[in-house]
C-alpha positions, -999 to 999 in steps of 0.1 A, spaced: -132 612 385 -129 615 347 -98 637 349 -80 611 370 -88 583 345 -74 605 316 -42 611 336 -37 574 342 -41 567 304 -17 594 295 10 582 319 6 546 308 13 556 272 41 579 282 58 550 300 53 527 271 67 551 246 98 556 267 106 519 268 130 519 238 166 531 245 164 557 217 131 571 228 139 598 253 112 622 265 119 658 254 121 685 280 87 701 271 70 668 277 87 664 311 77 700 320 41 694 309 39 661 329 51 679 360 24 706 355 -3 679 354 10 663 386 12 696 404 -24 706 393 -37 673 406 -19 679 439 -37 712 442 -70 694 437 -61 669 464 -52 697 488 -85 714 481 -104 682 488 -87 679 522 -93 715 532 -125 716 552 -123 752 562 -133 766 528 -168 778 523 -190 759 498 -192 788 473 -155 794 474 -148 756 472 -169 753 440 -151 783 425 -117 769 432 -127 734 422 -139 747 388 -107 766 381 -84 738 393 -102 712 372 -101 735 342 -64 740 348 -58 702 353 -77 692 322 -60 719 302 -26 706 312 -36 671 304 -47 682 269 -14 701 264 6 671 275 -14 649 251 -8 672 222 30 673 229 32 636 232 11 630 201 34 654 181 65 636 195 51 602 184 44 617 150 80 629 147 93 595 157 71 578 131 85 601 105 121 595 116 123 557 118 132 535 89 108 506 85 105 476 62 88 483 29 58 462 41 52 487 69 56 520 49 19 524 42 10 515 78 35 541 91 18 567 68 -16 557 82 -3 562 118 12 596 109 -21 607 94 -39 594 125 -16 613 149 -23 645 130 -60 639 135 -55 631 172 -37 664 177 -65 683 159 -91 667 182 -71 676 213 -68 712 200 -106 714 195 -111 701 231 -87 728 243 -106 755 225 -139 742 239 -125 741 274 -115 778 272 -150 787 264 -165 767 292 -171 784 325 -191 760 347 -180 728 364 -206 706 347 -194 717 313 -158 710 323 -168 675 336 -187 669 303 -156 677 283 -135 654 305 -161 626 299 -161 631 262 -123 630 262 -122 599 284 -145 580 260 -127 591 229 -93 581 243 -106 547 253 -123 540 220 -100 557 195 -68 573 208 -54 548 232 -57 517 208 -44 537 178 -15 554 195 -4 521 212 0 505 178 20 535 166 43 531 196 47 494 190 59 502 154 84 528 168 97 505 195 103 476 171 122 496 145 141 518 170 153 485 186 163 472 152 185 503 148 200 497 182 208 462 172 226 475 141 248 497 162 255 469 186 264 446 157 289 471 144 304 474 178 307 437 180 324 434 146 349 461 154 357 446 188 360 411 174 384 423 147 405 442 172 408 412 195 418 389 166 445 414 155 459 425 189 452 397 214 460 365 195 483 352 223 454 351 248 427 340 224 416 312 247 408 338 274 385 361 254 371 339 228 344 322 250 332 356 262 331 369 226 310 339 217 286 346 245 282 382 233 275 369 198 248 347 213 233 376 231 230 396 199 216 366 180 189 362 206 182 399 205 177 397 168 154 367 171 133 385 197 130 416 175 121 394 145 94 379 165 81 413 174 81 423 137 62 391 129 36 402 154 34 436 138 22 419 107 -11 416 126 -15 453 121 -13 451 83 -45 449 63 -56 413 58 -57 400 22 -92 392 10 -97 356 0 -104 348 -36 -140 342 -46 -151 307 -37 -125 304 -10 -132 307 27 -112 332 48 -90 316 75 -108 314 108 -76 320 129 -66 357 130 -34 372 144 -42 386 178 -24 407 204 1 380 213 23 357 195 36 322 204 74 324 203 93 292 195 114 282 225 143 276 202 144 312 193 145 327 228 156 298 250 142 303 285 142 341 284 106 347 272 72 335 280 55 311 256 34 340 244 45 377 245 33 410 233 52 432 210 64 454 239 75 424 259 95 410 230 112 444 225 120 447 262 136 412 262 156 421 231 168 453 248 178 432 278 199 409 255 216 440 239 225 453 274 240 419 283 261 420 251 273 455 260 283 443 294 305 416 278 319 443 254 332 461 285 350 430 297 363 422 262 378 457 260 399 449 290 417 422 270 428 449 245 445 469 274 467 440 283 
């Protein structure tokens, strides 16, 4: 079923975009997502109900599929607008400013396309027409929307995580200064733990730097000078991470999202140690 495929794609991207600690799903998106799930539940109930006459079944199926597809489009519009807002809000390296602008422009185009599909759906009365719209939307998502929006999400995740690292760094510096000032008599007790927290943050930075390096693959490639051959090896969807940078915590090759998730994990480990270090200040 075309509609089920579209739902799967939407939810995969929603899950991806929620991976960063600063990327919370707004209430309208949660509500729209629940509406999609509920509408699909109605379709499943209809499918199981064998007592309905064929004519009535066709009528209900048509309305329920129109409703489900409409909710999917509404959810997609909300999520696209939310991603656009996140793109506008994040601070990126100068090298990625133009890329961010391109992603923002692309999301605006995506929202317009969804809006056009929504208008077309409202004017469509028959089941075949609804299925045709669902098929067009499915193909467009697979070829255009999903790859483009996934890259935009990658950019958001990397630089939101960098912001989270900055906050953790400030917390570490403040805690370190407080310990050195107030807990000098038990330095030998908290100093090893402070060092381990420092190592966690260092690895988190290295992982995020590796993700930024991989983001370079999204930037336009420089054209070789005349008479020179272009390099045959292009940056792909994965990057080989030096084992010295991430110890044994990462696979030899990782995607941007995996690197960010690992970096987030190291930040969480550091915060766990911050809690223990705070106990030394209470003694």
